[in-house]
Residue frames as qw, qx, qy, qz and C-alpha x, y, z in Angstrom:
[[0.096, -0.686, 0.092, -0.715, 16.90, 25.28, -2.63],
 [0.766, -0.591, -0.043, -0.250, 15.89, 23.43, 0.57],
 [0.925, -0.174, -0.076, 0.330, 19.06, 21.35, 0.92],
 [0.580, 0.328, -0.059, 0.743, 21.45, 24.13, -0.09],
 [0.015, -0.501, 0.077, -0.862, 19.83, 27.07, 1.71],
 [0.596, -0.529, -0.025, -0.604, 17.00, 26.40, 4.15],
 [0.916, -0.227, -0.327, 0.051, 18.12, 23.07, 5.63],
 [0.580, 0.178, -0.401, 0.686, 21.54, 24.39, 6.83],
 [0.181, -0.455, 0.172, -0.855, 19.75, 27.27, 8.56],
 [0.787, -0.386, -0.149, -0.457, 17.19, 24.97, 10.20],
 [0.902, -0.084, -0.369, 0.209, 19.81, 22.43, 11.28],
 [0.304, 0.369, -0.416, 0.773, 21.70, 25.16, 13.15],
 [0.494, -0.407, 0.177, -0.748, 18.65, 25.51, 15.40],
 [0.323, -0.083, 0.882, -0.334, 17.48, 22.96, 17.93],
 [0.010, -0.203, -0.897, -0.393, 15.06, 20.50, 16.28],
 [0.021, -0.673, -0.715, 0.189, 11.95, 21.70, 18.11],
 [0.028, -0.683, -0.031, 0.730, 12.82, 25.38, 17.61],
 [0.025, -0.198, 0.672, 0.713, 13.38, 24.64, 13.91],
 [0.022, 0.434, 0.888, 0.151, 9.98, 22.95, 13.77],
 [0.012, -0.776, -0.473, 0.416, 8.22, 25.99, 15.26],
 [0.072, -0.550, 0.288, 0.781, 10.22, 28.34, 13.03],
 [0.058, 0.053, 0.825, 0.560, 9.17, 26.34, 9.96],
 [0.020, 0.627, 0.775, -0.078, 5.53, 26.47, 11.07],
 [0.033, -0.771, -0.201, 0.603, 5.63, 30.23, 11.53],
 [0.079, -0.403, 0.520, 0.749, 7.44, 30.80, 8.22],
 [0.073, 0.246, 0.888, 0.382, 5.03, 28.54, 6.36],
 [0.013, 0.722, 0.650, -0.236, 1.97, 30.20, 7.87],
 [0.071, -0.725, 0.003, 0.686, 3.35, 33.64, 7.10],
 [0.019, -0.445, 0.562, 0.697, 4.48, 33.06, 3.52],
 [0.215, 0.164, 0.920, 0.283, 2.35, 30.33, 1.93],
 [0.182, 0.714, 0.662, -0.136, -0.78, 32.48, 1.92],
 [0.006, 0.638, -0.171, -0.751, 0.80, 35.50, 0.23],
 [0.733, 0.571, 0.149, -0.338, -0.68, 35.60, -3.31],
 [0.458, 0.710, -0.520, -0.127, 2.63, 35.42, -5.22],
 [0.151, -0.410, 0.882, -0.176, 4.12, 32.78, -2.92],
 [0.691, 0.158, 0.583, -0.398, 0.90, 30.77, -3.01],
 [0.745, 0.606, -0.072, -0.268, 0.96, 30.66, -6.79],
 [0.261, 0.655, -0.709, 0.017, 4.65, 29.73, -6.79],
 [0.396, -0.252, 0.833, -0.293, 4.14, 26.91, -4.28],
 [0.775, 0.324, 0.414, -0.351, 1.23, 25.46, -6.20],
 [0.648, 0.689, -0.272, -0.176, 3.15, 25.65, -9.45],
 [0.130, 0.632, -0.756, 0.114, 6.35, 24.21, -8.02],
 [0.251, -0.217, 0.890, -0.313, 4.88, 21.34, -6.00],
 [0.758, 0.245, 0.307, -0.521, 1.66, 20.30, -7.72],
 [0.203, 0.317, -0.848, -0.374, 1.79, 17.11, -9.74],
 [0.675, 0.122, 0.528, -0.501, -1.39, 15.16, -10.40],
 [0.316, 0.238, -0.780, -0.485, -2.23, 12.25, -12.64],
 [0.813, -0.139, -0.103, -0.556, -5.24, 9.90, -12.81],
 [0.809, 0.119, -0.570, 0.081, -2.96, 6.87, -12.39],
 [0.199, 0.274, -0.640, 0.689, -1.89, 8.15, -8.98],
 [0.579, -0.299, 0.103, -0.751, -5.46, 8.11, -7.67],
 [0.295, 0.018, -0.947, 0.127, -6.40, 5.28, -5.31],
 [0.646, -0.442, -0.103, -0.614, -9.53, 4.14, -3.51],
 [0.406, 0.102, -0.825, 0.380, -8.80, 2.58, -0.12],
 [0.104, -0.350, -0.802, 0.473, -11.25, 1.70, 2.68],
 [0.131, 0.759, 0.638, 0.006, -13.98, 3.54, 0.79],
 [0.078, -0.869, -0.007, 0.488, -12.09, 6.83, 0.41],
 [0.705, 0.619, 0.150, 0.311, -10.79, 8.30, -2.85],
 [0.505, -0.648, 0.159, 0.548, -7.21, 9.51, -2.52],
 [0.429, 0.871, -0.125, -0.202, -5.82, 11.94, -5.09],
 [0.550, 0.540, -0.617, 0.158, -2.48, 10.19, -4.63],
 [0.858, -0.318, -0.401, 0.045, -1.10, 7.62, -2.16],
 [0.500, 0.202, -0.401, 0.740, 1.39, 9.92, -0.36],
 [0.427, -0.816, -0.339, -0.191, 0.35, 11.18, 3.06],
 [0.079, 0.619, -0.467, 0.627, 1.84, 13.32, 5.80],
 [0.578, -0.216, -0.757, 0.216, 2.26, 11.17, 8.90],
 [0.484, -0.827, -0.253, -0.133, 0.90, 12.14, 12.30],
 [0.696, -0.449, -0.093, 0.552, 3.17, 14.15, 14.55],
 [0.391, 0.192, 0.199, 0.878, 4.11, 16.87, 12.09],
 [0.234, -0.342, -0.117, -0.903, 0.89, 18.88, 12.31],
 [0.145, -0.196, -0.891, 0.382, -0.48, 17.66, 15.63],
 [0.097, 0.490, 0.533, -0.683, -2.98, 20.47, 16.12],
 [0.403, 0.638, 0.613, 0.236, -4.25, 20.95, 12.54],
 [0.132, -0.782, -0.027, 0.609, -2.49, 24.31, 12.20],
 [0.002, -0.541, 0.532, 0.651, -1.11, 23.85, 8.68],
 [0.635, 0.296, 0.713, -0.020, -3.59, 21.68, 6.80],
 [0.522, 0.824, 0.171, -0.141, -4.21, 24.11, 3.94],
 [0.046, 0.846, -0.495, -0.193, -0.51, 24.94, 3.61],
 [0.434, -0.295, 0.843, 0.119, 0.59, 21.28, 3.63],
 [0.678, 0.490, 0.537, -0.113, -2.10, 20.49, 1.09],
 [0.365, 0.876, -0.185, -0.256, -0.31, 22.90, -1.29],
 [0.180, -0.597, 0.759, 0.186, 2.71, 20.58, -1.24],
 [0.572, 0.265, -0.620, -0.466, 0.69, 17.90, -2.97],
 [0.182, -0.115, 0.924, -0.316, -0.11, 15.40, -0.24],
 [0.399, -0.234, -0.740, -0.488, -2.94, 12.99, -0.97],
 [0.619, -0.652, -0.402, -0.174, -3.92, 12.99, 2.70],
 [0.117, 0.543, -0.477, 0.681, -2.80, 14.55, 5.98],
 [0.669, -0.428, -0.603, 0.075, -2.94, 12.94, 9.39],
 [0.145, -0.713, 0.247, -0.640, -3.27, 15.23, 12.38],
 [0.833, -0.523, 0.016, -0.178, -2.52, 14.33, 16.00],
 [0.366, -0.370, -0.852, 0.065, -1.96, 12.49, 18.12],
 [0.296, -0.487, 0.013, -0.821, -4.84, 14.35, 19.79],
 [0.262, -0.196, -0.853, 0.407, -6.00, 13.73, 23.34],
 [0.176, -0.760, -0.614, -0.121, -9.24, 14.80, 25.05],
 [0.303, -0.925, -0.090, 0.210, -7.54, 17.42, 27.22],
 [0.394, 0.832, -0.323, 0.221, -4.58, 19.66, 26.33],
 [0.829, -0.495, 0.092, 0.246, -1.22, 18.49, 27.63],
 [0.026, 0.909, -0.358, -0.214, 2.29, 19.94, 27.39],
 [0.866, 0.362, -0.328, 0.106, 4.06, 16.65, 26.70],
 [0.844, -0.289, -0.165, 0.420, 7.40, 15.66, 28.14],
 [0.283, -0.855, 0.110, 0.421, 10.08, 18.15, 29.32],
 [0.625, 0.754, -0.155, 0.131, 12.41, 19.64, 26.71],
 [0.338, 0.426, -0.585, -0.602, 14.73, 18.79, 25.06],
 [0.692, 0.101, 0.654, -0.289, 12.63, 15.98, 23.58],
 [0.785, 0.602, 0.138, -0.040, 13.46, 15.97, 19.86],
 [0.424, -0.634, 0.521, 0.383, 16.91, 15.06, 18.52],
 [0.702, 0.631, -0.246, -0.219, 18.51, 14.74, 15.08],
 [0.725, -0.321, 0.542, 0.279, 20.89, 11.93, 14.14],
 [0.438, 0.749, -0.249, -0.431, 22.26, 13.31, 10.82],
 [0.072, -0.450, 0.867, 0.200, 24.70, 10.43, 10.37],
 [0.247, 0.189, 0.950, -0.013, 21.72, 8.05, 10.21],
 [0.244, -0.167, -0.385, -0.874, 19.28, 10.56, 8.69],
 [0.452, -0.451, -0.769, -0.027, 17.01, 9.77, 11.59],
 [0.255, -0.570, 0.154, -0.766, 15.27, 11.40, 14.56],
 [0.360, -0.261, -0.829, 0.339, 14.63, 10.48, 18.17],
 [0.284, -0.466, -0.037, -0.837, 11.61, 12.00, 19.86],
 [0.270, -0.331, -0.838, 0.340, 9.96, 11.70, 23.24],
 [0.142, -0.360, -0.160, -0.908, 7.36, 14.39, 22.70],
 [0.018, -0.210, -0.833, 0.511, 4.69, 12.68, 24.81],
 [0.024, 0.646, 0.724, 0.239, 1.52, 13.58, 22.90],
 [0.110, -0.398, -0.182, 0.892, 1.99, 17.34, 23.34],
 [0.025, 0.429, 0.639, 0.638, -1.15, 18.94, 21.87],
 [0.179, -0.148, 0.166, -0.958, -3.79, 21.56, 22.55],
 [0.391, 0.225, 0.762, -0.465, -6.55, 19.00, 22.98],
 [0.294, 0.347, 0.817, 0.353, -9.18, 17.79, 20.58],
 [0.128, 0.852, 0.473, -0.182, -11.54, 20.78, 20.92],
 [0.148, -0.748, 0.242, 0.600, -8.73, 23.21, 20.06],
 [0.261, -0.122, 0.768, 0.571, -7.98, 21.29, 16.85],
 [0.247, 0.590, 0.765, 0.080, -11.66, 21.25, 15.91],
 [0.053, 0.847, 0.153, -0.506, -11.75, 25.06, 15.93],
 [0.040, -0.565, 0.546, 0.618, -9.18, 25.03, 13.11],
 [0.263, 0.136, 0.910, 0.290, -10.69, 22.06, 11.27],
 [0.267, 0.726, 0.580, -0.255, -13.93, 24.02, 10.96],
 [0.131, 0.871, -0.078, -0.468, -12.09, 26.82, 9.14],
 [0.451, -0.268, 0.674, 0.520, -9.95, 24.80, 6.73],
 [0.483, 0.601, -0.111, -0.628, -10.36, 25.54, 3.02],
 [0.244, 0.388, -0.822, -0.338, -8.61, 22.68, 1.25],
 [0.877, -0.026, -0.038, -0.478, -10.43, 19.44, 0.50],
 [0.372, 0.409, -0.825, 0.115, -7.47, 17.16, 1.19],
 [0.799, -0.344, -0.469, -0.152, -8.43, 14.00, 3.09],
 [0.145, -0.639, 0.510, -0.557, -7.76, 14.24, 6.84],
 [0.717, -0.181, -0.666, 0.098, -6.98, 11.47, 9.29],
 [0.412, -0.741, 0.203, -0.490, -7.52, 11.95, 13.01],
 [0.613, 0.145, -0.704, 0.329, -4.87, 10.20, 15.11],
 [0.542, -0.662, 0.007, -0.518, -6.23, 9.78, 18.64],
 [0.522, 0.143, -0.729, 0.420, -4.72, 8.77, 21.97],
 [0.563, -0.693, -0.449, 0.039, -5.19, 8.98, 25.72],
 [0.103, -0.892, 0.244, -0.366, -4.04, 11.64, 28.14],
 [0.411, 0.390, -0.725, 0.392, -0.94, 10.79, 30.17],
 [0.265, -0.250, 0.612, -0.702, -2.85, 11.04, 33.46],
 [0.829, 0.000, -0.058, -0.556, -5.56, 8.63, 32.31],
 [0.476, -0.331, 0.814, -0.042, -4.89, 5.10, 33.62],
 [0.150, 0.148, -0.850, -0.484, -5.00, 2.32, 31.05],
 [0.093, 0.349, 0.910, -0.202, -8.11, 0.89, 32.72],
 [0.233, 0.739, 0.407, -0.483, -9.97, 4.08, 31.70],
 [0.203, -0.310, 0.507, 0.778, -8.23, 4.63, 28.35],
 [0.203, 0.443, 0.808, 0.332, -11.27, 3.53, 26.32],
 [0.014, 0.850, 0.451, -0.273, -13.16, 6.63, 27.48],
 [0.169, -0.660, 0.251, 0.687, -10.41, 8.96, 26.19],
 [0.193, -0.037, 0.765, 0.613, -10.42, 7.33, 22.75],
 [0.102, 0.612, 0.774, 0.127, -14.22, 7.40, 22.54],
 [0.062, -0.830, -0.239, 0.500, -14.30, 11.05, 23.56],
 [0.138, -0.481, 0.472, 0.726, -11.85, 11.97, 20.79],
 [0.181, 0.208, 0.861, 0.428, -13.72, 9.85, 18.26],
 [0.074, 0.742, 0.659, -0.097, -17.07, 11.47, 19.02],
 [0.080, -0.810, -0.048, 0.579, -15.72, 15.03, 19.01],
 [0.141, -0.455, 0.573, 0.667, -13.66, 14.67, 15.82],
 [0.511, 0.284, 0.806, 0.090, -16.14, 12.56, 13.87],
 [0.440, 0.817, 0.342, -0.148, -17.70, 15.33, 11.74],
 [0.063, 0.934, -0.247, -0.249, -14.32, 16.84, 10.83],
 [0.184, -0.525, 0.784, 0.274, -12.03, 14.01, 9.71],
 [0.707, 0.306, -0.424, -0.477, -12.21, 11.32, 7.02],
 [0.844, -0.040, -0.532, 0.054, -10.67, 8.44, 8.95],
 [0.543, -0.767, 0.253, -0.229, -9.41, 7.62, 12.45],
 [0.638, 0.348, -0.630, 0.275, -6.15, 6.15, 13.71],
 [0.761, -0.636, -0.033, -0.121, -6.01, 4.51, 17.13],
 [0.390, 0.642, -0.546, 0.372, -2.52, 5.16, 18.50],
 [0.835, -0.536, 0.072, -0.103, -1.50, 2.62, 21.16],
 [0.916, 0.155, -0.020, 0.370, 2.10, 2.34, 19.94],
 [0.164, 0.851, -0.267, 0.421, 3.93, 5.51, 20.97],
 [0.736, -0.094, -0.514, 0.430, 6.82, 4.69, 23.33],
 [0.217, 0.315, -0.244, 0.891, 6.62, 8.14, 24.93],
 [0.567, -0.455, 0.045, -0.686, 3.49, 7.84, 27.07],
 [0.166, -0.330, 0.871, -0.323, 4.04, 5.59, 30.10],
 [0.414, 0.104, 0.872, -0.238, 2.44, 2.14, 29.72],
 [0.573, 0.455, -0.066, -0.679, 0.63, 3.10, 26.50],
 [0.420, 0.367, -0.764, -0.323, 2.14, 0.18, 24.59],
 [0.230, 0.002, 0.915, -0.332, 0.57, -2.20, 27.13],
 [0.599, 0.411, 0.284, -0.626, -2.66, -1.48, 25.25],
 [0.487, 0.460, -0.611, -0.421, -1.21, -3.40, 22.28],
 [0.161, -0.130, 0.964, -0.169, -1.54, -6.63, 24.27],
 [0.126, -0.216, -0.866, -0.433, -4.25, -8.91, 22.95],
 [0.167, -0.603, -0.768, 0.140, -7.09, -8.53, 25.46],
 [0.080, -0.637, -0.216, 0.736, -6.82, -4.77, 26.17],
 [0.017, 0.245, -0.498, -0.832, -6.49, -4.06, 22.44],
 [0.103, -0.336, -0.871, -0.342, -9.46, -6.20, 21.52],
 [0.131, -0.670, -0.624, 0.381, -11.58, -4.47, 24.16],
 [0.074, -0.552, 0.043, 0.830, -10.50, -1.02, 22.96],
 [0.055, 0.117, -0.641, -0.757, -11.06, -1.65, 19.26],
 [0.103, -0.453, -0.871, -0.158, -14.43, -3.31, 19.77],
 [0.096, -0.699, -0.462, 0.537, -15.60, -0.32, 21.83],
 [0.016, -0.470, 0.265, 0.842, -14.36, 2.14, 19.19],
 [0.050, -0.094, -0.820, -0.563, -15.94, 0.12, 16.38],
 [0.078, -0.589, -0.797, 0.109, -19.27, -0.01, 18.21],
 [0.056, -0.699, -0.227, 0.676, -19.24, 3.74, 18.86],
 [0.028, -0.319, 0.507, 0.800, -18.20, 4.51, 15.29],
 [0.033, -0.259, -0.882, -0.392, -20.97, 2.33, 13.86],
 [0.050, -0.679, -0.660, 0.318, -23.52, 4.27, 15.90],
 [0.063, -0.498, 0.077, 0.861, -22.53, 7.56, 14.25],
 [0.594, 0.625, 0.191, -0.469, -24.61, 8.88, 11.31],
 [0.720, 0.638, -0.270, -0.031, -21.78, 8.29, 8.83],
 [0.845, -0.434, 0.223, 0.219, -19.21, 5.78, 10.18],
 [0.263, 0.859, -0.431, -0.087, -15.59, 6.58, 9.28],
 [0.848, 0.230, -0.442, 0.179, -12.78, 4.11, 8.57],
 [0.564, -0.762, 0.295, -0.117, -10.85, 3.14, 11.72],
 [0.743, 0.437, -0.453, 0.228, -7.19, 2.08, 11.57],
 [0.774, -0.615, 0.042, 0.143, -4.75, 0.83, 14.19],
 [0.352, 0.802, -0.437, 0.205, -1.18, 2.20, 14.37],
 [0.944, -0.311, -0.043, 0.100, 1.28, -0.41, 15.61],
 [0.313, -0.808, 0.465, 0.181, 4.88, -0.45, 16.80],
 [0.654, 0.544, -0.515, -0.100, 7.71, -1.98, 14.74],
 [0.039, -0.494, 0.801, -0.335, 8.97, -3.76, 17.85],
 [0.837, -0.082, 0.258, -0.475, 6.23, -6.42, 17.98],
 [0.335, -0.265, 0.892, 0.149, 7.18, -10.08, 17.72],
 [0.287, -0.004, -0.767, -0.574, 5.72, -12.35, 15.05],
 [0.185, -0.392, -0.883, 0.182, 3.39, -13.81, 17.69],
 [0.039, 0.542, 0.364, -0.757, 2.16, -10.32, 18.56],
 [0.228, 0.279, -0.434, -0.826, 1.71, -9.50, 14.87],
 [0.228, -0.206, -0.917, -0.255, -0.38, -12.66, 14.54],
 [0.078, -0.532, -0.690, 0.484, -2.53, -11.36, 17.39],
 [0.117, 0.436, -0.051, -0.891, -2.87, -8.02, 15.59],
 [0.243, 0.037, -0.732, -0.635, -4.12, -9.78, 12.45],
 [0.215, -0.371, -0.902, 0.051, -6.63, -11.77, 14.48],
 [0.053, -0.548, -0.485, 0.679, -7.88, -8.71, 16.35],
 [0.157, 0.313, -0.293, -0.890, -8.20, -6.59, 13.20],
 [0.294, -0.098, -0.816, -0.488, -10.22, -9.31, 11.51],
 [0.231, -0.436, -0.837, 0.236, -12.34, -9.99, 14.59],
 [0.033, -0.557, -0.346, 0.754, -13.08, -6.33, 15.37],
 [0.448, 0.637, 0.548, 0.303, -13.65, -5.57, 11.67],
 [0.091, -0.823, 0.071, 0.556, -11.73, -2.31, 11.79],
 [0.648, 0.743, 0.063, -0.155, -10.58, -1.03, 8.43],
 [0.727, 0.554, -0.251, 0.319, -6.80, -1.33, 8.42],
 [0.747, -0.515, -0.037, 0.418, -3.39, -0.90, 10.03],
 [0.256, 0.921, -0.258, 0.137, -0.67, 1.75, 9.94],
 [0.903, -0.269, 0.113, 0.317, 2.77, 0.13, 10.06],
 [0.634, -0.426, -0.561, 0.319, 4.73, 1.45, 11.77],
 [0.296, -0.954, -0.007, -0.052, 5.25, 3.92, 14.60],
 [0.159, 0.789, -0.555, 0.212, 8.73, 4.74, 15.92],
 [0.878, -0.033, -0.459, 0.133, 11.04, 2.06, 17.34],
 [0.522, -0.814, 0.244, -0.068, 12.87, 1.75, 20.65],
 [0.922, -0.002, 0.180, 0.342, 15.55, -0.42, 18.98],
 [0.018, -0.928, 0.276, 0.249, 18.91, 1.34, 18.64],
 [0.784, -0.232, 0.506, 0.275, 20.91, -1.58, 17.22],
 [0.677, 0.511, 0.376, 0.372, 21.04, -0.38, 13.59],
 [0.016, 0.998, 0.002, -0.068, 22.39, 3.10, 14.33],
 [0.741, 0.332, -0.124, 0.570, 25.81, 4.27, 13.12],
 [0.146, -0.842, 0.149, -0.498, 25.73, 7.33, 15.37],
 [0.305, 0.330, -0.754, 0.480, 28.26, 6.79, 18.21],
 [0.533, -0.430, -0.728, 0.031, 26.76, 4.83, 21.10],
 [0.318, -0.282, -0.434, 0.795, 27.81, 7.47, 23.63],
 [0.153, -0.022, -0.156, -0.976, 25.89, 10.16, 21.74],
 [0.514, -0.310, -0.636, -0.485, 22.77, 8.00, 21.50],
 [0.532, -0.386, -0.680, 0.325, 22.94, 7.11, 25.19],
 [0.172, -0.154, -0.264, 0.936, 23.30, 10.77, 26.12],
 [0.331, -0.215, -0.376, -0.838, 20.00, 11.49, 24.32],
 [0.350, -0.013, 0.729, -0.588, 18.14, 8.95, 26.43],
 [0.394, 0.342, 0.848, -0.095, 14.74, 7.42, 25.79],
 [0.381, 0.541, -0.050, -0.748, 12.44, 8.09, 22.86],
 [0.801, 0.388, 0.453, -0.045, 11.10, 6.71, 19.60],
 [0.294, -0.413, 0.558, 0.657, 13.48, 6.41, 16.66],
 [0.649, 0.651, 0.356, -0.166, 12.31, 7.28, 13.15],
 [0.152, 0.801, -0.422, -0.397, 13.94, 7.92, 9.78],
 [0.585, 0.494, -0.599, -0.236, 16.07, 5.86, 7.41],
 [0.005, -0.324, 0.908, -0.263, 17.13, 3.43, 10.10],
 [0.553, 0.134, 0.621, -0.539, 13.48, 2.32, 10.47],
 [0.545, 0.396, -0.377, -0.636, 12.89, 1.63, 6.77],
 [0.371, 0.196, -0.895, -0.148, 13.80, -2.06, 6.63],
 [0.044, 0.130, 0.886, -0.443, 11.92, -3.06, 9.77],
 [0.463, 0.361, 0.281, -0.759, 8.73, -1.22, 8.87],
 [0.557, 0.352, -0.538, -0.525, 8.78, -2.90, 5.46],
 [0.205, 0.097, -0.968, 0.110, 9.26, -6.29, 7.15],
 [0.249, 0.251, 0.698, -0.623, 6.20, -5.67, 9.32],
 [0.541, 0.408, -0.092, -0.729, 4.13, -4.59, 6.30],
 [0.473, 0.290, -0.767, -0.323, 5.14, -7.70, 4.36],
 [0.056, -0.016, -0.949, 0.310, 4.41, -10.00, 7.30],
 [0.378, 0.328, 0.498, -0.709, 0.97, -8.52, 7.94],
 [0.547, 0.426, -0.288, -0.660, 0.06, -8.58, 4.26],
 [0.426, 0.248, -0.848, -0.197, 1.20, -12.14, 3.61],
 [0.036, -0.059, -0.921, 0.383, -0.09, -13.68, 6.83],
 [0.382, 0.380, 0.459, -0.707, -3.48, -11.98, 6.52],
 [0.440, 0.371, 0.744, 0.339, -3.81, -12.81, 2.83],
 [0.082, 0.144, 0.245, 0.955, -4.16, -9.10, 2.12],
 [0.175, -0.594, -0.784, -0.053, -7.45, -9.04, 4.02],
 [0.154, -0.912, -0.289, 0.246, -7.09, -5.43, 5.18],
 [0.439, 0.804, -0.066, 0.395, -5.36, -2.28, 3.86],
 [0.693, -0.444, -0.112, 0.557, -2.02, -1.18, 5.29],
 [0.187, 0.967, -0.091, 0.150, -0.58, 2.34, 5.34],
 [0.855, -0.007, -0.138, 0.500, 3.22, 2.05, 5.25],
 [0.031, -0.956, 0.140, -0.255, 5.36, 4.56, 7.13],
 [0.735, -0.579, 0.272, 0.223, 8.99, 4.53, 8.22],
 [0.502, -0.421, 0.506, 0.561, 12.12, 5.69, 6.43],
 [0.572, 0.626, 0.473, 0.239, 10.61, 6.85, 3.13],
 [0.249, -0.670, 0.174, 0.677, 13.14, 9.23, 1.57],
 [0.071, 0.332, -0.627, -0.701, 12.57, 8.53, -2.14],
 [0.748, 0.185, -0.214, -0.600, 10.20, 7.07, -4.72],
 [0.556, 0.230, -0.799, 0.008, 12.14, 3.80, -4.47],
 [0.029, -0.064, 0.791, -0.607, 11.45, 3.65, -0.72],
 [0.577, 0.154, 0.235, -0.767, 7.74, 4.23, -1.32],
 [0.718, 0.270, -0.503, -0.399, 7.61, 1.59, -4.05],
 [0.305, 0.204, -0.893, 0.260, 9.30, -0.90, -1.71],
 [0.296, 0.065, 0.647, -0.700, 6.52, -0.36, 0.85],
 [0.687, 0.277, -0.044, -0.671, 3.82, -0.73, -1.80],
 [0.608, 0.301, -0.712, -0.180, 5.40, -3.91, -3.15],
 [0.094, 0.132, -0.882, 0.443, 5.49, -5.30, 0.40],
 [0.163, -0.477, -0.863, -0.033, 1.73, -4.88, 0.65],
 [0.018, -0.455, -0.337, 0.824, 0.99, -1.27, 1.59],
 [0.310, 0.712, 0.599, 0.195, -1.90, 0.49, -0.14],
 [0.063, 0.957, 0.022, 0.281, -0.78, 3.98, 0.87],
 [0.694, -0.022, -0.316, 0.647, 2.37, 5.49, 2.41],
 [0.224, -0.965, -0.131, -0.040, 3.22, 8.36, 4.72],
 [0.612, 0.353, -0.249, 0.662, 6.32, 10.51, 5.18],
 [0.410, -0.904, -0.111, 0.033, 7.68, 12.58, 8.05],
 [0.588, -0.601, 0.294, 0.455, 11.42, 12.30, 8.77],
 [0.615, 0.268, 0.488, 0.559, 12.10, 12.08, 5.03],
 [0.164, 0.883, 0.285, 0.333, 10.62, 15.54, 4.58],
 [0.441, -0.869, 0.101, 0.202, 12.85, 16.93, 7.36],
 [0.596, -0.392, 0.489, 0.502, 15.99, 15.65, 5.60],
 [0.451, 0.254, 0.639, 0.569, 14.92, 15.87, 1.93],
 [0.077, 0.200, -0.028, -0.976, 12.62, 18.89, 2.01],
 [0.544, 0.393, 0.414, -0.615, 9.07, 19.60, 0.78],
 [0.487, 0.490, -0.492, -0.529, 9.92, 18.62, -2.80],
 [0.181, -0.184, 0.965, -0.050, 10.01, 14.98, -1.67],
 [0.569, 0.366, 0.595, -0.435, 6.28, 14.55, -2.23],
 [0.588, 0.682, -0.141, -0.412, 6.45, 15.54, -5.89],
 [0.148, 0.544, -0.812, -0.148, 9.56, 13.40, -6.44],
 [0.359, -0.003, 0.910, -0.207, 7.80, 10.36, -5.00],
 [0.620, 0.524, 0.379, -0.443, 4.70, 10.96, -7.12],
 [0.470, 0.690, -0.420, -0.356, 6.77, 11.27, -10.29],
 [0.002, -0.388, 0.921, 0.013, 8.66, 8.09, -9.44],
 [0.490, 0.182, 0.778, -0.348, 5.44, 6.22, -8.68],
 [0.634, 0.608, 0.064, -0.474, 3.91, 7.27, -11.98],
 [0.339, 0.591, -0.694, -0.233, 6.93, 5.91, -13.87],
 [0.201, -0.171, 0.945, -0.193, 6.62, 2.71, -11.85],
 [0.584, 0.370, 0.560, -0.455, 2.90, 2.35, -12.61],
 [0.605, 0.680, -0.105, -0.400, 3.50, 3.00, -16.32],
 [0.055, 0.573, -0.797, -0.184, 6.44, 0.64, -16.68]]
């Protein structure tokens, strides 16, 4: 139904307009009694063999919704109906910010990929908390946190700590996002010394809270092997709980979309099928070089159960989807879970 009916309608709209339309439609329809029952019946698929315990949390299944889709925690209960094992909100910043000028989200159908330069557009952490307080589902929630665009890197630690403290009672784990290419100079925080300082400060603050939550680091796919070695060292030294690999890429070399079209789009992070191989490479490198000493959440180009299995075989403990759901539809989660169950039972 999605590919034959809804997707053609959505793809006639601009990507960001389609996103907002989908949000409104989902909010309007998913909570109607008959629709709610249909959604739960059509998309639910649970099995004990799909359950996983990672960094002290029990996941109903290993398929998560990546950050960026529901930045402001507006659709947690509705997305939970689609069968996700966990949902990551954000990236959230201390203060609301509009993000970069539109247009800032672009489809590349030929590559089944997306380019975005959203720029951490969100209503701010306190706005999200208002909705988190009212959520009804018990799905696990990750809080992806970042810094405001106007905050200089020298003061970035304060932004992350502010988000951590505010969100702490309402989420199950945290993700430190220093890898988006769409906030000026943010990726400089991935360098060894600034990153070590940031993670040690976050770890110290987290450990002071009544019930410390797992803290993960989200990294870019564009890091060199030397930089990945630094990441392993810093994760082990700071004793944070894991890594999310990977964010979007600035590399355009694997695209089949005409170069002129890509250049006309301009800057932004590339996600989707074209990212699959590189994100898997990063997962495998981190897992092998670290001796599997920390959990990895794999994200990038997951469009099928086979894609998810590839990430798990490379060393991921959990996976997340985003672009795959845009191109394949909401039934992707159930398809992946069914494929994983067959894989586990084979």
